PyMOL Python script that loads the backbone (N, CA, C, O; Angstrom):
from pymol import cmd

cmd.read_pdbstr("""\
ATOM      1  N   UNK A   1     -30.675  13.135  61.341  1.00  0.00           N
ATOM      2  CA  UNK A   1     -30.707  14.132  60.295  1.00  0.00           C
ATOM      3  C   UNK A   1     -30.474  15.532  60.865  1.00  0.00           C
ATOM      4  O   UNK A   1     -29.719  16.329  60.308  1.00  0.00           O
ATOM      5  N   UNK A   2     -31.153  15.818  62.010  1.00  0.00           N
ATOM      6  CA  UNK A   2     -30.992  17.131  62.633  1.00  0.00           C
ATOM      7  C   UNK A   2     -29.546  17.352  63.052  1.00  0.00           C
ATOM      8  O   UNK A   2     -29.012  18.449  62.886  1.00  0.00           O
ATOM      9  N   UNK A   3     -28.906  16.314  63.595  1.00  0.00           N
ATOM     10  CA  UNK A   3     -27.499  16.453  63.991  1.00  0.00           C
ATOM     11  C   UNK A   3     -26.615  16.779  62.797  1.00  0.00           C
ATOM     12  O   UNK A   3     -25.692  17.585  62.912  1.00  0.00           O
ATOM     13  N   UNK A   4     -26.882  16.169  61.667  1.00  0.00           N
ATOM     14  CA  UNK A   4     -26.113  16.447  60.455  1.00  0.00           C
ATOM     15  C   UNK A   4     -26.292  17.904  60.040  1.00  0.00           C
ATOM     16  O   UNK A   4     -25.319  18.577  59.700  1.00  0.00           O
ATOM     17  N   UNK A   5     -27.522  18.392  60.067  1.00  0.00           N
ATOM     18  CA  UNK A   5     -27.782  19.787  59.702  1.00  0.00           C
ATOM     19  C   UNK A   5     -27.104  20.752  60.664  1.00  0.00           C
ATOM     20  O   UNK A   5     -26.556  21.772  60.245  1.00  0.00           O
ATOM     21  N   UNK A   6     -27.141  20.429  61.950  1.00  0.00           N
ATOM     22  CA  UNK A   6     -26.479  21.288  62.933  1.00  0.00           C
ATOM     23  C   UNK A   6     -24.972  21.299  62.731  1.00  0.00           C
ATOM     24  O   UNK A   6     -24.332  22.345  62.839  1.00  0.00           O
ATOM     25  N   UNK A   7     -24.411  20.140  62.440  1.00  0.00           N
ATOM     26  CA  UNK A   7     -22.974  20.052  62.183  1.00  0.00           C
ATOM     27  C   UNK A   7     -22.595  20.871  60.961  1.00  0.00           C
ATOM     28  O   UNK A   7     -21.590  21.583  60.974  1.00  0.00           O
ATOM     29  N   UNK A   8     -23.387  20.776  59.916  1.00  0.00           N
ATOM     30  CA  UNK A   8     -23.122  21.549  58.708  1.00  0.00           C
ATOM     31  C   UNK A   8     -23.261  23.051  58.974  1.00  0.00           C
ATOM     32  O   UNK A   8     -22.486  23.849  58.446  1.00  0.00           O
ATOM     33  N   UNK A   9     -24.228  23.430  59.778  1.00  0.00           N
ATOM     34  CA  UNK A   9     -24.413  24.850  60.099  1.00  0.00           C
ATOM     35  C   UNK A   9     -23.211  25.395  60.859  1.00  0.00           C
ATOM     36  O   UNK A   9     -22.763  26.511  60.594  1.00  0.00           O
ATOM     37  N   UNK A  10     -22.694  24.626  61.787  1.00  0.00           N
ATOM     38  CA  UNK A  10     -21.521  25.060  62.548  1.00  0.00           C
ATOM     39  C   UNK A  10     -20.302  25.117  61.637  1.00  0.00           C
ATOM     40  O   UNK A  10     -19.515  26.060  61.719  1.00  0.00           O
ATOM     41  N   UNK A  11     -20.137  24.132  60.779  1.00  0.00           N
ATOM     42  CA  UNK A  11     -18.985  24.099  59.871  1.00  0.00           C
ATOM     43  C   UNK A  11     -19.044  25.244  58.863  1.00  0.00           C
ATOM     44  O   UNK A  11     -18.007  25.723  58.404  1.00  0.00           O
ATOM     45  N   UNK A  12     -20.232  25.675  58.526  1.00  0.00           N
ATOM     46  CA  UNK A  12     -20.386  26.742  57.540  1.00  0.00           C
ATOM     47  C   UNK A  12     -20.228  28.134  58.148  1.00  0.00           C
ATOM     48  O   UNK A  12     -20.346  29.135  57.442  1.00  0.00           O
ATOM     49  N   UNK A  13     -19.964  28.203  59.441  1.00  0.00           N
ATOM     50  CA  UNK A  13     -19.829  29.486  60.122  1.00  0.00           C
ATOM     51  C   UNK A  13     -18.441  29.587  60.747  1.00  0.00           C
ATOM     52  O   UNK A  13     -18.315  29.531  61.970  1.00  0.00           O
ATOM     53  N   UNK A  14     -17.396  29.736  59.930  1.00  0.00           N
ATOM     54  CA  UNK A  14     -16.033  29.717  60.457  1.00  0.00           C
ATOM     55  C   UNK A  14     -15.647  30.976  61.227  1.00  0.00           C
ATOM     56  O   UNK A  14     -14.656  30.955  61.957  1.00  0.00           O
ATOM     57  N   UNK A  15     -16.390  32.068  61.093  1.00  0.00           N
ATOM     58  CA  UNK A  15     -16.017  33.323  61.726  1.00  0.00           C
ATOM     59  C   UNK A  15     -16.842  33.622  62.970  1.00  0.00           C
ATOM     60  O   UNK A  15     -16.986  34.784  63.352  1.00  0.00           O
ATOM     61  N   UNK A  16     -17.379  32.602  63.596  1.00  0.00           N
ATOM     62  CA  UNK A  16     -18.191  32.816  64.790  1.00  0.00           C
ATOM     63  C   UNK A  16     -17.315  33.251  65.951  1.00  0.00           C
ATOM     64  O   UNK A  16     -16.174  32.811  66.091  1.00  0.00           O
ATOM     65  N   UNK A  17     -17.874  34.129  66.787  1.00  0.00           N
ATOM     66  CA  UNK A  17     -17.171  34.543  68.000  1.00  0.00           C
ATOM     67  C   UNK A  17     -17.154  33.359  68.957  1.00  0.00           C
ATOM     68  O   UNK A  17     -18.151  32.644  69.062  1.00  0.00           O
ATOM     69  N   UNK A  18     -16.047  33.134  69.657  1.00  0.00           N
ATOM     70  CA  UNK A  18     -15.965  31.999  70.574  1.00  0.00           C
ATOM     71  C   UNK A  18     -16.928  32.149  71.757  1.00  0.00           C
ATOM     72  O   UNK A  18     -17.257  33.258  72.176  1.00  0.00           O
ATOM     73  N   UNK A  19     -17.362  31.019  72.271  1.00  0.00           N
ATOM     74  CA  UNK A  19     -18.293  31.000  73.404  1.00  0.00           C
ATOM     75  C   UNK A  19     -17.635  31.545  74.665  1.00  0.00           C
ATOM     76  O   UNK A  19     -16.463  31.284  74.933  1.00  0.00           O
ATOM     77  N   UNK A  20     -18.410  32.306  75.433  1.00  0.00           N
ATOM     78  CA  UNK A  20     -17.936  32.832  76.707  1.00  0.00           C
ATOM     79  C   UNK A  20     -18.926  32.557  77.832  1.00  0.00           C
ATOM     80  O   UNK A  20     -18.668  32.913  78.982  1.00  0.00           O
ATOM     81  N   UNK A  21     -20.062  31.925  77.514  1.00  0.00           N
ATOM     82  CA  UNK A  21     -21.087  31.706  78.531  1.00  0.00           C
ATOM     83  C   UNK A  21     -20.666  30.653  79.551  1.00  0.00           C
ATOM     84  O   UNK A  21     -20.037  29.653  79.206  1.00  0.00           O
ATOM     85  N   UNK A  22     -21.024  30.896  80.819  1.00  0.00           N
ATOM     86  CA  UNK A  22     -20.694  29.994  81.927  1.00  0.00           C
ATOM     87  C   UNK A  22     -21.836  29.037  82.242  1.00  0.00           C
ATOM     88  O   UNK A  22     -21.635  28.022  82.908  1.00  0.00           O
ATOM     89  N   UNK A  23     -23.053  29.366  81.755  1.00  0.00           N
ATOM     90  CA  UNK A  23     -24.223  28.517  81.942  1.00  0.00           C
ATOM     91  C   UNK A  23     -24.886  28.296  80.595  1.00  0.00           C
ATOM     92  O   UNK A  23     -24.809  29.136  79.698  1.00  0.00           O
ATOM     93  N   UNK A  24     -25.535  27.153  80.472  1.00  0.00           N
ATOM     94  CA  UNK A  24     -26.300  26.863  79.253  1.00  0.00           C
ATOM     95  C   UNK A  24     -27.425  27.889  79.121  1.00  0.00           C
ATOM     96  O   UNK A  24     -28.173  28.094  80.077  1.00  0.00           O
ATOM     97  N   UNK A  25     -27.565  28.538  77.965  1.00  0.00           N
ATOM     98  CA  UNK A  25     -28.626  29.529  77.795  1.00  0.00           C
ATOM     99  C   UNK A  25     -30.033  28.931  77.836  1.00  0.00           C
ATOM    100  O   UNK A  25     -31.005  29.651  78.065  1.00  0.00           O
ATOM    101  N   UNK A  26     -30.145  27.628  77.618  1.00  0.00           N
ATOM    102  CA  UNK A  26     -31.461  26.993  77.565  1.00  0.00           C
ATOM    103  C   UNK A  26     -31.896  26.490  78.945  1.00  0.00           C
ATOM    104  O   UNK A  26     -32.929  26.918  79.460  1.00  0.00           O
ATOM    105  N   UNK A  27     -31.118  25.589  79.545  1.00  0.00           N
ATOM    106  CA  UNK A  27     -31.503  24.993  80.819  1.00  0.00           C
ATOM    107  C   UNK A  27     -30.753  25.562  82.025  1.00  0.00           C
ATOM    108  O   UNK A  27     -31.130  25.298  83.167  1.00  0.00           O
ATOM    109  N   UNK A  28     -29.709  26.331  81.783  1.00  0.00           N
ATOM    110  CA  UNK A  28     -28.967  26.932  82.887  1.00  0.00           C
ATOM    111  C   UNK A  28     -27.955  26.014  83.543  1.00  0.00           C
ATOM    112  O   UNK A  28     -27.386  26.368  84.575  1.00  0.00           O
ATOM    113  N   UNK A  29     -27.714  24.835  82.965  1.00  0.00           N
ATOM    114  CA  UNK A  29     -26.737  23.904  83.519  1.00  0.00           C
ATOM    115  C   UNK A  29     -25.311  24.403  83.349  1.00  0.00           C
ATOM    116  O   UNK A  29     -25.034  25.271  82.521  1.00  0.00           O
ATOM    117  N   UNK A  30     -24.413  23.840  84.145  1.00  0.00           N
ATOM    118  CA  UNK A  30     -22.998  24.202  84.051  1.00  0.00           C
ATOM    119  C   UNK A  30     -22.432  23.778  82.707  1.00  0.00           C
ATOM    120  O   UNK A  30     -22.800  22.734  82.169  1.00  0.00           O
ATOM    121  N   UNK A  31     -21.537  24.593  82.170  1.00  0.00           N
ATOM    122  CA  UNK A  31     -20.844  24.262  80.928  1.00  0.00           C
ATOM    123  C   UNK A  31     -19.349  24.459  81.136  1.00  0.00           C
ATOM    124  O   UNK A  31     -18.922  25.151  82.061  1.00  0.00           O
ATOM    125  N   UNK A  32     -18.566  23.842  80.267  1.00  0.00           N
ATOM    126  CA  UNK A  32     -17.107  23.982  80.330  1.00  0.00           C
ATOM    127  C   UNK A  32     -16.582  24.156  78.913  1.00  0.00           C
ATOM    128  O   UNK A  32     -17.348  24.161  77.949  1.00  0.00           O
ATOM    129  N   UNK A  33     -15.288  24.298  78.801  1.00  0.00           N
ATOM    130  CA  UNK A  33     -14.686  24.445  77.472  1.00  0.00           C
ATOM    131  C   UNK A  33     -14.874  23.201  76.616  1.00  0.00           C
ATOM    132  O   UNK A  33     -14.750  23.268  75.393  1.00  0.00           O
ATOM    133  N   UNK A  34     -15.171  22.071  77.240  1.00  0.00           N
ATOM    134  CA  UNK A  34     -15.365  20.814  76.513  1.00  0.00           C
ATOM    135  C   UNK A  34     -16.829  20.569  76.159  1.00  0.00           C
ATOM    136  O   UNK A  34     -17.145  19.579  75.500  1.00  0.00           O
ATOM    137  N   UNK A  35     -17.722  21.453  76.585  1.00  0.00           N
ATOM    138  CA  UNK A  35     -19.154  21.287  76.330  1.00  0.00           C
ATOM    139  C   UNK A  35     -19.466  21.432  74.841  1.00  0.00           C
ATOM    140  O   UNK A  35     -18.737  22.076  74.087  1.00  0.00           O
ATOM    141  N   UNK A  36     -20.566  20.814  74.453  1.00  0.00           N
ATOM    142  CA  UNK A  36     -21.058  20.938  73.085  1.00  0.00           C
ATOM    143  C   UNK A  36     -21.367  22.404  72.815  1.00  0.00           C
ATOM    144  O   UNK A  36     -21.801  23.125  73.713  1.00  0.00           O
ATOM    145  N   UNK A  37     -21.145  22.843  71.588  1.00  0.00           N
ATOM    146  CA  UNK A  37     -21.429  24.233  71.225  1.00  0.00           C
ATOM    147  C   UNK A  37     -22.342  24.301  70.010  1.00  0.00           C
ATOM    148  O   UNK A  37     -22.469  23.347  69.243  1.00  0.00           O
ATOM    149  N   UNK A  38     -22.969  25.451  69.863  1.00  0.00           N
ATOM    150  CA  UNK A  38     -23.803  25.733  68.703  1.00  0.00           C
ATOM    151  C   UNK A  38     -23.606  27.206  68.362  1.00  0.00           C
ATOM    152  O   UNK A  38     -23.368  28.026  69.249  1.00  0.00           O
ATOM    153  N   UNK A  39     -23.704  27.539  67.078  1.00  0.00           N
ATOM    154  CA  UNK A  39     -23.537  28.918  66.632  1.00  0.00           C
ATOM    155  C   UNK A  39     -24.901  29.502  66.286  1.00  0.00           C
ATOM    156  O   UNK A  39     -25.662  28.933  65.503  1.00  0.00           O
ATOM    157  N   UNK A  40     -25.189  30.650  66.888  1.00  0.00           N
ATOM    158  CA  UNK A  40     -26.427  31.378  66.626  1.00  0.00           C
ATOM    159  C   UNK A  40     -26.050  32.826  66.345  1.00  0.00           C
ATOM    160  O   UNK A  40     -25.410  33.478  67.170  1.00  0.00           O
ATOM    161  N   UNK A  41     -26.447  33.325  65.184  1.00  0.00           N
ATOM    162  CA  UNK A  41     -26.184  34.716  64.794  1.00  0.00           C
ATOM    163  C   UNK A  41     -24.710  35.094  64.910  1.00  0.00           C
ATOM    164  O   UNK A  41     -24.381  36.198  65.343  1.00  0.00           O
ATOM    165  N   UNK A  42     -23.829  34.180  64.525  1.00  0.00           N
ATOM    166  CA  UNK A  42     -22.403  34.473  64.512  1.00  0.00           C
ATOM    167  C   UNK A  42     -21.712  34.365  65.853  1.00  0.00           C
ATOM    168  O   UNK A  42     -20.530  34.688  65.962  1.00  0.00           O
ATOM    169  N   UNK A  43     -22.427  33.913  66.887  1.00  0.00           N
ATOM    170  CA  UNK A  43     -21.863  33.743  68.224  1.00  0.00           C
ATOM    171  C   UNK A  43     -21.974  32.272  68.620  1.00  0.00           C
ATOM    172  O   UNK A  43     -23.009  31.639  68.412  1.00  0.00           O
ATOM    173  N   UNK A  44     -20.916  31.749  69.181  1.00  0.00           N
ATOM    174  CA  UNK A  44     -20.907  30.368  69.647  1.00  0.00           C
ATOM    175  C   UNK A  44     -21.383  30.337  71.102  1.00  0.00           C
ATOM    176  O   UNK A  44     -21.024  31.210  71.893  1.00  0.00           O
ATOM    177  N   UNK A  45     -22.188  29.337  71.452  1.00  0.00           N
ATOM    178  CA  UNK A  45     -22.689  29.156  72.815  1.00  0.00           C
ATOM    179  C   UNK A  45     -22.414  27.728  73.265  1.00  0.00           C
ATOM    180  O   UNK A  45     -22.612  26.779  72.506  1.00  0.00           O
ATOM    181  N   UNK A  46     -21.953  27.582  74.516  1.00  0.00           N
ATOM    182  CA  UNK A  46     -21.769  26.257  75.106  1.00  0.00           C
ATOM    183  C   UNK A  46     -23.106  25.800  75.673  1.00  0.00           C
ATOM    184  O   UNK A  46     -23.888  26.602  76.184  1.00  0.00           O
ATOM    185  N   UNK A  47     -23.355  24.487  75.573  1.00  0.00           N
ATOM    186  CA  UNK A  47     -24.615  23.912  76.018  1.00  0.00           C
ATOM    187  C   UNK A  47     -24.375  22.808  77.039  1.00  0.00           C
ATOM    188  O   UNK A  47     -23.318  22.176  77.045  1.00  0.00           O
ATOM    189  N   UNK A  48     -25.367  22.577  77.910  1.00  0.00           N
ATOM    190  CA  UNK A  48     -25.196  21.575  78.958  1.00  0.00           C
ATOM    191  C   UNK A  48     -25.524  20.166  78.483  1.00  0.00           C
ATOM    192  O   UNK A  48     -25.019  19.195  79.047  1.00  0.00           O
ATOM    193  N   UNK A  49     -26.360  20.036  77.458  1.00  0.00           N
ATOM    194  CA  UNK A  49     -26.727  18.692  76.995  1.00  0.00           C
ATOM    195  C   UNK A  49     -27.132  18.723  75.522  1.00  0.00           C
ATOM    196  O   UNK A  49     -27.291  19.791  74.930  1.00  0.00           O
ATOM    197  N   UNK A  50     -27.291  17.564  74.960  1.00  0.00           N
ATOM    198  CA  UNK A  50     -27.552  17.444  73.524  1.00  0.00           C
ATOM    199  C   UNK A  50     -28.869  18.019  73.043  1.00  0.00           C
ATOM    200  O   UNK A  50     -28.955  18.439  71.889  1.00  0.00           O
ATOM    201  N   UNK A  51     -29.892  18.055  73.871  1.00  0.00           N
ATOM    202  CA  UNK A  51     -31.186  18.556  73.432  1.00  0.00           C
ATOM    203  C   UNK A  51     -31.281  20.065  73.360  1.00  0.00           C
ATOM    204  O   UNK A  51     -32.186  20.604  72.722  1.00  0.00           O
ATOM    205  N   UNK A  52     -30.363  20.743  74.002  1.00  0.00           N
ATOM    206  CA  UNK A  52     -30.431  22.210  74.060  1.00  0.00           C
ATOM    207  C   UNK A  52     -30.117  22.878  72.724  1.00  0.00           C
ATOM    208  O   UNK A  52     -30.592  23.982  72.457  1.00  0.00           O
ATOM    209  N   UNK A  53     -29.334  22.229  71.897  1.00  0.00           N
ATOM    210  CA  UNK A  53     -28.973  22.850  70.614  1.00  0.00           C
ATOM    211  C   UNK A  53     -30.202  23.103  69.751  1.00  0.00           C
ATOM    212  O   UNK A  53     -30.356  24.194  69.201  1.00  0.00           O
ATOM    213  N   UNK A  54     -31.067  22.123  69.628  1.00  0.00           N
ATOM    214  CA  UNK A  54     -32.255  22.274  68.796  1.00  0.00           C
ATOM    215  C   UNK A  54     -33.183  23.350  69.354  1.00  0.00           C
ATOM    216  O   UNK A  54     -33.768  24.117  68.589  1.00  0.00           O
ATOM    217  N   UNK A  55     -33.322  23.415  70.673  1.00  0.00           N
ATOM    218  CA  UNK A  55     -34.185  24.420  71.292  1.00  0.00           C
ATOM    219  C   UNK A  55     -33.647  25.829  71.041  1.00  0.00           C
ATOM    220  O   UNK A  55     -34.409  26.734  70.701  1.00  0.00           O
ATOM    221  N   UNK A  56     -32.342  26.013  71.209  1.00  0.00           N
ATOM    222  CA  UNK A  56     -31.742  27.325  71.014  1.00  0.00           C
ATOM    223  C   UNK A  56     -31.830  27.756  69.550  1.00  0.00           C
ATOM    224  O   UNK A  56     -32.116  28.919  69.266  1.00  0.00           O
ATOM    225  N   UNK A  57     -31.589  26.841  68.629  1.00  0.00           N
ATOM    226  CA  UNK A  57     -31.676  27.168  67.208  1.00  0.00           C
ATOM    227  C   UNK A  57     -33.114  27.450  66.776  1.00  0.00           C
ATOM    228  O   UNK A  57     -33.348  28.297  65.914  1.00  0.00           O
ATOM    229  N   UNK A  58     -34.067  26.751  67.365  1.00  0.00           N
ATOM    230  CA  UNK A  58     -35.472  26.908  66.993  1.00  0.00           C
ATOM    231  C   UNK A  58     -36.026  28.265  67.428  1.00  0.00           C
ATOM    232  O   UNK A  58     -36.789  28.886  66.688  1.00  0.00           O
ATOM    233  N   UNK A  59     -35.647  28.732  68.625  1.00  0.00           N
ATOM    234  CA  UNK A  59     -36.211  29.967  69.158  1.00  0.00           C
ATOM    235  C   UNK A  59     -35.152  30.756  69.929  1.00  0.00           C
ATOM    236  O   UNK A  59     -35.245  30.864  71.152  1.00  0.00           O
ATOM    237  N   UNK A  60     -34.152  31.309  69.246  1.00  0.00           N
ATOM    238  CA  UNK A  60     -33.080  32.014  69.944  1.00  0.00           C
ATOM    239  C   UNK A  60     -33.557  33.219  70.742  1.00  0.00           C
ATOM    240  O   UNK A  60     -32.954  33.544  71.765  1.00  0.00           O
ATOM    241  N   UNK A  61     -34.625  33.894  70.306  1.00  0.00           N
ATOM    242  CA  UNK A  61     -35.120  35.063  71.028  1.00  0.00           C
ATOM    243  C   UNK A  61     -35.666  34.707  72.409  1.00  0.00           C
ATOM    244  O   UNK A  61     -35.729  35.563  73.292  1.00  0.00           O
ATOM    245  N   UNK A  62     -36.054  33.470  72.595  1.00  0.00           N
ATOM    246  CA  UNK A  62     -36.550  33.017  73.893  1.00  0.00           C
ATOM    247  C   UNK A  62     -35.418  32.943  74.914  1.00  0.00           C
ATOM    248  O   UNK A  62     -35.652  33.124  76.109  1.00  0.00           O
ATOM    249  N   UNK A  63     -34.195  32.678  74.455  1.00  0.00           N
ATOM    250  CA  UNK A  63     -33.064  32.432  75.343  1.00  0.00           C
ATOM    251  C   UNK A  63     -31.984  33.511  75.308  1.00  0.00           C
ATOM    252  O   UNK A  63     -31.157  33.580  76.217  1.00  0.00           O
ATOM    253  N   UNK A  64     -31.978  34.352  74.278  1.00  0.00           N
ATOM    254  CA  UNK A  64     -30.913  35.332  74.107  1.00  0.00           C
ATOM    255  C   UNK A  64     -31.471  36.749  74.042  1.00  0.00           C
ATOM    256  O   UNK A  64     -32.526  36.993  73.457  1.00  0.00           O
ATOM    257  N   UNK A  65     -30.732  37.684  74.662  1.00  0.00           N
ATOM    258  CA  UNK A  65     -31.072  39.101  74.552  1.00  0.00           C
ATOM    259  C   UNK A  65     -30.761  39.551  73.117  1.00  0.00           C
ATOM    260  O   UNK A  65     -30.138  38.810  72.357  1.00  0.00           O
ATOM    261  N   UNK A  66     -31.187  40.742  72.755  1.00  0.00           N
ATOM    262  CA  UNK A  66     -30.930  41.248  71.402  1.00  0.00           C
ATOM    263  C   UNK A  66     -29.450  41.358  71.095  1.00  0.00           C
ATOM    264  O   UNK A  66     -29.043  41.215  69.943  1.00  0.00           O
ATOM    265  N   UNK A  67     -28.631  41.614  72.128  1.00  0.00           N
ATOM    266  CA  UNK A  67     -27.178  41.733  71.910  1.00  0.00           C
ATOM    267  C   UNK A  67     -26.463  40.386  71.935  1.00  0.00           C
ATOM    268  O   UNK A  67     -25.241  40.336  71.795  1.00  0.00           O
ATOM    269  N   UNK A  68     -27.214  39.281  72.112  1.00  0.00           N
ATOM    270  CA  UNK A  68     -26.635  37.952  72.109  1.00  0.00           C
ATOM    271  C   UNK A  68     -26.305  37.403  73.485  1.00  0.00           C
ATOM    272  O   UNK A  68     -25.908  36.244  73.604  1.00  0.00           O
ATOM    273  N   UNK A  69     -26.460  38.201  74.517  1.00  0.00           N
ATOM    274  CA  UNK A  69     -26.209  37.736  75.888  1.00  0.00           C
ATOM    275  C   UNK A  69     -27.312  36.773  76.288  1.00  0.00           C
ATOM    276  O   UNK A  69     -28.491  37.068  76.088  1.00  0.00           O
ATOM    277  N   UNK A  70     -26.947  35.609  76.857  1.00  0.00           N
ATOM    278  CA  UNK A  70     -27.996  34.706  77.335  1.00  0.00           C
ATOM    279  C   UNK A  70     -28.864  35.396  78.393  1.00  0.00           C
ATOM    280  O   UNK A  70     -28.343  36.085  79.270  1.00  0.00           O
ATOM    281  N   UNK A  71     -30.164  35.215  78.313  1.00  0.00           N
ATOM    282  CA  UNK A  71     -31.084  35.854  79.253  1.00  0.00           C
ATOM    283  C   UNK A  71     -30.859  35.396  80.682  1.00  0.00           C
ATOM    284  O   UNK A  71     -31.198  36.117  81.620  1.00  0.00           O
ATOM    285  N   UNK A  72     -30.292  34.207  80.866  1.00  0.00           N
ATOM    286  CA  UNK A  72     -30.047  33.708  82.223  1.00  0.00           C
ATOM    287  C   UNK A  72     -28.650  34.056  82.742  1.00  0.00           C
ATOM    288  O   UNK A  72     -28.233  33.545  83.781  1.00  0.00           O
ATOM    289  N   UNK A  73     -27.937  34.908  82.038  1.00  0.00           N
ATOM    290  CA  UNK A  73     -26.586  35.321  82.485  1.00  0.00           C
ATOM    291  C   UNK A  73     -26.732  36.314  83.639  1.00  0.00           C
ATOM    292  O   UNK A  73     -27.686  37.088  83.698  1.00  0.00           O
ATOM    293  N   UNK A  74     -25.777  36.271  84.538  1.00  0.00           N
ATOM    294  CA  UNK A  74     -25.781  37.226  85.650  1.00  0.00           C
ATOM    295  C   UNK A  74     -25.588  38.631  85.126  1.00  0.00           C
ATOM    296  O   UNK A  74     -24.801  38.864  84.209  1.00  0.00           O
ATOM    297  N   UNK A  75     -26.295  39.541  85.703  1.00  0.00           N
ATOM    298  CA  UNK A  75     -26.213  40.935  85.255  1.00  0.00           C
ATOM    299  C   UNK A  75     -25.328  41.727  86.164  1.00  0.00           C
ATOM    300  O   UNK A  75     -25.135  42.924  85.949  1.00  0.00           O
TER     301      UNK A  75
END
""", "prot")
cmd.dss("prot")
cmd.show_as("cartoon", "prot")
cmd.util.cbc("prot")
cmd.orient("prot")
């Protein structure tokens, strides 16, 4: 059921900015252009595994700066 809701949420956000992150914002794993993505606040993020989408959607402030940059991104 959660996967269906996530799919619908992504489909309902056609104007999301494309993902540019090199690491998963949740676990910090490597990501590629083929990685699973999720849209949060109009920005698409690549994820390292299937469980990260629910975590990022549940508490985006834990993983993302106010400007949308992943907190684990290199500064």
